[in-house]
N, C-alpha and C positions, 0 to 999 in steps of 0.2 A: 174411428175416432180414439179411441184409447189406446191402441196401437201407437198411433199418432203421438198420443200425450206422452207415452212409454219413448218414444224416441226423444222430444224435445227433451224430456228428463234428461235420457242418456247424453244427449249431447250437451246439453248444461253441467252436469257433473264432468264430461270431457273438457267441456272448456275451462272449470275450475282447476280441473288437474294440469292442465297445460299452463293456465298462470302462476300456478302456484309452482311449478317447473322452472319457471322463466324465471321468477322471482329469487329462485334457487340458484340459478344459472349466474342472475345479475348479481347477487350477493357474494358469488365465487369469485366471479371478474373483478367485484370492487377490492376483493381482499388479495387478489392476484397483482395486482396494481399497485395496492399499498405496501406491497412484500418488493415488488419491482422496485417502486420509490425509495425505499428502505435500501435496499441493495446497491441501488446506484449513489445511495451518498456514501454506504460505506466503500464503496468501489472507490470513490474519489478521495474517501479520508486514506485508503490504503495507497494509493496513489500518491497522495500529498505526502506521506512517510516515506515511500520509496524514493521518489527523487530529492527529500532530505537525507535519507542514508548517501543517496550516490553522491551527493553536495560534499556531504562529511567526508567520504572515503577518498573524494579529487581533491579535498583538502590535506588530509592525513598523508596521501601521495606526495603532494606538494611539500611537504613540512619534512617528509623520508628525505626527499632529494636536497632539501638544504641542510638539513642535519649531515646527511653523507658528506656533501660539499665541506659542508664547516668541519667535520673532522677531518677529512683528508687535508686542507688549510690548517688545521693544529699541529696536523702530522709533520706537515712540510715544514713548519716553523719551530716545532720542537726537535726534529733534524739539525736545522739549521742553527739552532741554540747550541747543540750537543758539540757541534765541530766549531763551534764560536768558543764553548768554555775548553774543549780538549786542550787548547793552545795554552790555557793556564797551569801552572804544576805549582802544585800544594807545596810547603815547605814540610820537612820531614818535622814531628813534632817532639 
């Protein structure tokens, strides 16, 4: 009878240890879940920032193209002005 009681007590202690370990695992899983949610939010923020940078880069490229076209146009106009002004002669002072 005493041996049976010892077995029951041992089984009870083992069950308490298992319950404790399951609680620890549950706590760890909850912490992992919280960290994963935070990481997901941060990844979303990084993705949004990258999209904004990409948009700004595209706009800058368009501005560079427009500036180059305007510079070419100004060069053409300056060359035309030099040609027109070259027909005038300055009187000697």
